[in-house]
C-alpha angles and dihedrals in degrees: 000000000000092000089047092056092049091049091051090049091049089048092051092048093048091051090050091047090050091052091050094044091053091044090052091046091056091046093050094047092046089051090049088053093050091046094050091049088051089054091053087053092049092053093045088052090049090052092048089050093055094050100075090056090048091050093050090051092049093045091062093057105029103040093159095054093083094136093060091044093051090048091057091043092050092046093049090049087053093049095049090047098046110117102190135039093256092055092046091052092050095046090043091056089053094047092049091052093046090048092052088054091052092051092046088052089051089062087067093054112065093185092054094046088055095043109113094219092053092045092049092048092046088052092047090050093048091051090048089052089054092050091048088051092050093044088053093049091050091050093052092045088054091048088052092055093046094046090048090057089048096050103038127076130286088014092064090060091050092045090058092042092054095035095247120154135185117278132224123257122232105258135186113225121236092251092057092053091064123095114259110246114224117192121188105202 
């Protein structure tokens, strides 16, 4: 009888421990996802902050490329003003496309390509692009861990118990995968 009571207490303790353990795993993975999304936002903001300097440098060399410069400026404004992740992703795609156009235009201006400010800004933007890509990868890796917990047993039981659902991956649309066409007419 005495051993049976201790066994029952140990079993209850183990069950309570498992419930806490799974609750904490969901909390930790949820926080990791939120943090990785925040890191994406930080890098997008960093890119948006570099753009005005790039535009000013390009303006001095490519005065008649106003349309491309306006596209970058408008895309940056949309990115900075976006309130939710969907808006930021959409504005970021436009900014990426516009920046590709600016860099393609720079190919036609040897003095601009050799300008130290332009080269430094181009390097900074390239570094930022790498950071954005890494932050997106980390976000998707965090989503993978979270979704695996939600969809494997016994995690699926605890996910339902705690009201947790699978989350969406950060995805690039098919139109964003296409090459940007630059035409000098």
